[in-house]
C-alpha positions as CSV (number, residue, x, y, z in Angstrom):
1,X,73.5,2.1,34.0
2,X,75.7,-0.5,35.5
3,X,77.9,-2.3,32.9
4,X,76.6,-5.6,34.4
5,X,73.0,-4.8,33.4
6,X,72.2,-5.2,29.6
7,X,70.7,-2.2,27.8
8,X,67.0,-2.9,27.2
9,X,67.3,-1.5,23.6
10,X,69.0,-4.9,22.9
11,X,65.6,-6.5,23.1
12,X,64.4,-4.7,20.0
13,X,64.4,-5.8,16.4
14,X,63.9,-3.7,13.3
15,X,60.2,-3.2,12.6
16,X,61.0,-3.1,8.8
17,X,63.1,-6.3,8.3
18,X,63.1,-8.0,11.7
19,X,66.8,-8.0,12.1
20,X,68.4,-7.0,15.4
21,X,68.9,-3.4,16.3
22,X,72.1,-2.0,17.8
23,X,73.2,1.4,19.0
24,X,74.4,3.8,16.3
25,X,75.4,7.5,16.6
26,X,72.2,9.3,17.6
27,X,69.9,6.3,17.4
28,X,69.5,2.6,16.6
29,X,70.1,0.7,13.4
30,X,70.0,-2.7,11.8
31,X,72.5,-4.4,9.4
32,X,70.2,-3.7,6.5
33,X,70.6,0.0,7.0
34,X,67.3,0.9,8.6
35,X,67.8,3.5,11.2
36,X,65.8,5.1,14.0
37,X,66.7,8.3,15.7
38,X,66.7,8.8,19.5
39,X,64.6,11.8,20.6
40,X,66.4,14.2,22.9
41,X,64.3,12.9,25.7
42,X,65.8,9.5,25.2
43,X,63.0,7.4,23.5
44,X,63.2,5.9,20.1
45,X,60.3,6.0,17.6
46,X,60.0,2.7,15.7
47,X,56.5,3.3,14.5
48,X,56.1,3.1,10.7
49,X,52.9,4.6,9.4
50,X,50.2,6.1,11.7
51,X,48.8,4.7,14.9
52,X,45.1,3.9,15.2
53,X,43.2,7.2,15.5
54,X,42.2,8.2,19.0
55,X,44.4,5.7,20.8
56,X,47.4,7.7,22.0
57,X,47.4,9.6,25.2
58,X,47.3,13.4,24.6
59,X,49.6,15.9,26.3
60,X,46.6,16.8,28.6
61,X,46.1,13.2,29.6
62,X,49.8,12.7,30.3
63,X,49.9,15.8,32.4
64,X,46.8,14.7,34.4
65,X,48.3,11.2,34.9
66,X,51.7,12.5,36.0
67,X,50.1,14.9,38.5
68,X,47.8,12.2,39.9
69,X,50.5,9.5,40.2
70,X,53.0,12.0,41.7
71,X,50.5,12.8,44.4
72,X,50.8,9.1,45.5
73,X,47.2,8.0,45.1
74,X,48.2,4.8,43.3
75,X,51.3,4.2,45.4
76,X,49.7,1.0,47.0
77,X,49.1,-0.3,43.5
78,X,52.7,0.4,42.3
79,X,54.0,-1.4,45.4
80,X,51.7,-4.4,44.8
81,X,52.8,-4.6,41.2
82,X,56.5,-4.4,42.2
83,X,56.0,-7.2,44.8
84,X,54.1,-9.4,42.3
85,X,56.8,-8.9,39.7
86,X,59.6,-9.6,42.2
87,X,58.2,-13.1,42.9
88,X,59.7,-14.4,39.7
89,X,62.9,-12.3,39.9
90,X,62.8,-11.4,36.2
91,X,65.9,-10.1,34.5
92,X,64.1,-8.5,31.5
93,X,60.8,-6.7,31.8
94,X,58.6,-5.5,28.9
95,X,56.0,-3.0,29.9
96,X,53.4,-3.1,27.1
97,X,51.5,0.2,27.2
98,X,53.9,1.8,29.6
99,X,52.4,5.3,29.6
100,X,54.7,7.5,31.7
101,X,56.7,4.4,32.9
102,X,55.4,4.8,36.5
103,X,54.9,1.1,37.1
104,X,57.9,-0.1,35.2
105,X,60.1,2.2,37.4
106,X,58.5,0.7,40.6
107,X,59.3,-2.8,39.3
108,X,62.9,-2.0,38.5
109,X,63.3,-0.4,41.9
110,X,62.4,-3.8,43.4
111,X,64.7,-5.6,41.0
112,X,68.2,-4.1,41.1
113,X,69.6,-6.5,38.4
114,X,66.7,-6.2,36.0
115,X,66.4,-4.1,32.8
116,X,63.1,-2.8,31.4
117,X,61.7,-1.7,28.0
118,X,58.5,0.3,27.8
119,X,56.4,0.5,24.6
120,X,53.6,3.0,24.1
121,X,51.9,4.7,21.2
122,X,52.1,8.1,22.8
123,X,55.3,10.1,22.3
124,X,54.1,12.5,24.9
125,X,53.9,9.8,27.6
126,X,57.3,8.4,26.5
127,X,59.0,11.7,27.0
128,X,58.5,10.9,30.7
129,X,58.9,7.1,30.5
130,X,62.4,7.4,28.9
131,X,63.5,9.2,32.1
132,X,61.4,7.2,34.6
133,X,64.3,5.0,35.6
134,X,68.0,4.6,34.8
135,X,67.5,1.0,33.7
136,X,64.5,1.7,31.6
137,X,64.3,2.3,27.9
138,X,61.3,3.4,25.9
139,X,60.1,3.1,22.3
140,X,57.1,4.4,20.4
141,X,55.0,1.4,19.2
142,X,51.4,0.3,18.8
143,X,51.1,-2.9,20.9
144,X,48.2,-4.1,18.7
145,X,50.9,-4.6,16.0
146,X,53.5,-7.4,16.0
147,X,56.0,-6.3,18.7
148,X,59.5,-5.2,17.6
149,X,60.9,-7.5,20.3
150,X,63.1,-10.6,20.0
151,X,61.2,-13.9,20.4
152,X,61.6,-15.5,23.8
153,X,63.7,-12.6,25.1
154,X,61.5,-11.4,27.9
155,X,61.1,-12.8,31.5
156,X,58.1,-10.7,32.4
157,X,55.5,-8.8,30.4
158,X,53.8,-6.1,32.4
159,X,50.4,-4.8,31.2
160,X,48.8,-2.1,33.4
161,X,45.5,-0.6,32.1
162,X,46.7,-1.2,28.5
163,X,45.8,-3.1,25.4
164,X,46.6,-6.8,25.4
165,X,48.1,-8.6,22.4
166,X,48.0,-12.1,23.7
167,X,49.8,-13.8,20.7
168,X,52.7,-11.3,20.7
169,X,53.0,-11.4,24.5
170,X,53.3,-15.2,24.3
171,X,55.9,-15.0,21.5
172,X,58.2,-12.6,23.3
173,X,58.1,-14.4,26.6
174,X,60.6,-17.0,27.4
175,X,59.2,-20.5,28.3
176,X,58.1,-20.3,31.9
177,X,57.9,-16.5,31.8
178,X,55.1,-14.4,33.4
179,X,52.4,-12.1,32.1
180,X,51.2,-9.7,34.8
181,X,48.0,-7.8,34.0
182,X,46.4,-5.0,36.0
183,X,42.8,-4.1,35.4
184,X,40.3,-1.9,37.2
185,X,37.9,-3.6,39.6
186,X,34.2,-3.3,39.3
187,X,34.0,-0.5,42.0
188,X,37.0,1.5,40.7
189,X,36.3,5.2,41.0
190,X,32.6,4.4,41.3
191,X,31.9,7.7,43.0
192,X,33.1,9.5,39.8
193,X,31.5,7.0,37.4
194,X,29.0,9.6,36.0
195,X,32.0,11.2,34.2
196,X,33.7,8.0,33.1
197,X,33.3,5.0,30.9
198,X,31.8,2.1,32.8
199,X,33.9,-0.9,34.0
200,X,32.5,-4.1,32.6
201,X,31.2,-6.3,35.4
202,X,32.4,-9.4,33.5
203,X,35.9,-7.9,32.8
204,X,37.7,-10.7,34.6
205,X,36.0,-13.4,32.6
206,X,36.5,-11.5,29.3
207,X,40.2,-11.1,30.2
208,X,40.6,-14.8,30.8
209,X,38.9,-15.7,27.6
210,X,40.9,-13.2,25.5
211,X,44.2,-14.7,26.8
212,X,43.1,-18.4,27.0
213,X,44.5,-19.4,23.7
214,X,48.0,-18.4,24.8
215,X,48.0,-18.2,28.6
216,X,46.5,-19.9,31.7
217,X,45.7,-17.9,34.8
218,X,47.9,-18.7,37.8
219,X,46.7,-16.1,40.3
220,X,44.3,-13.2,40.7
221,X,44.7,-10.8,43.7
222,X,42.2,-8.0,44.4
223,X,43.4,-4.6,45.8
224,X,41.0,-2.1,47.1
225,X,41.3,1.0,49.3
226,X,39.8,4.5,49.8
227,X,41.2,7.8,48.5
228,X,40.2,11.3,49.3
229,X,40.6,13.5,46.3
230,X,40.4,17.3,45.9
231,X,38.3,18.5,43.0
232,X,41.4,19.0,40.9
233,X,42.6,15.5,41.7
234,X,39.2,14.0,40.8
235,X,39.5,15.9,37.5
236,X,42.9,14.3,36.9
237,X,41.6,10.9,37.8
238,X,38.9,11.2,35.1
239,X,41.1,13.1,32.6
240,X,44.1,10.7,32.7
241,X,42.2,7.7,31.3
242,X,40.2,6.7,28.3
243,X,37.2,8.7,29.4
244,X,39.3,11.8,28.5
245,X,38.5,11.0,24.9
246,X,34.8,11.4,25.7
247,X,34.5,15.0,27.0
248,X,30.7,14.9,26.9
249,X,30.7,12.3,29.7
250,X,32.7,14.5,31.9
251,X,30.6,17.6,31.7
252,X,29.0,18.4,35.1
253,X,30.2,15.1,36.6
254,X,33.1,16.3,38.7
255,X,32.8,17.2,42.4
256,X,33.1,20.7,43.7
257,X,34.4,19.6,47.1
258,X,36.9,16.9,48.4
259,X,35.4,13.5,47.8
260,X,36.1,10.0,49.1
261,X,36.7,7.6,46.2
262,X,37.3,3.9,45.9
263,X,40.4,2.6,44.2
264,X,39.8,-1.0,43.1
265,X,42.1,-3.2,41.0
266,X,42.8,-6.8,40.0
267,X,46.3,-8.1,39.6
268,X,46.3,-11.2,37.4
269,X,49.3,-13.5,36.9
270,X,49.4,-15.7,33.8
271,X,51.7,-18.4,32.5
272,X,52.2,-19.3,28.9
273,X,49.9,-22.1,27.9
């Protein structure tokens, strides 16, 4: 990392006492003596206690997602996210629910002077996220909890197919910062819907209501395009998302030949209220 770009670990605070964290030999620590080891893959685990049951991506889900994204099927989405993020030229990016760090890496590629921090509850995903980009850092955390991030320290909160903690997103954003949310559109993967959880037809309205106490919507851009998936890729598309936790929905629902599938997304930009 360039010495001119701050280390994103500097955005973190101790989840035990709330004091600032700094680099220590082999990990991070606070003045009160609380310490957190760096895994050999490069991420730090700040989570105290257990995460909510059934919320973390499993190794199988992470492998499916990595294979699907590496094949480039969501490259138009990653490019759109990077363009949307670059509009505000943020210096610090928090990716809440970062997964493998795929979209955070795309954003940092578009912003050569920015630094990024990814939070996710899955250590299996963070093994990849910690190495997704030289200017990215990663920490295990449940985004439903108060975030271990300094108040007002973030220029952009990125949230792609992940839980949304509106109050905490608002707290960590600087005044005038941006929340960029990506959600599936109503026709997303409709051809595979028999094996997946349904997309709520009123998802946009529910999203706006959920954020309305802390954010106002500034822009919403649809993105839709066709994909042709092999049976293995279709299995990855189903297996990399929340439907993977519901194996009974997947049984007998996957195609046996290449299938044309719709990719449909909404990119929503919010400003602090």
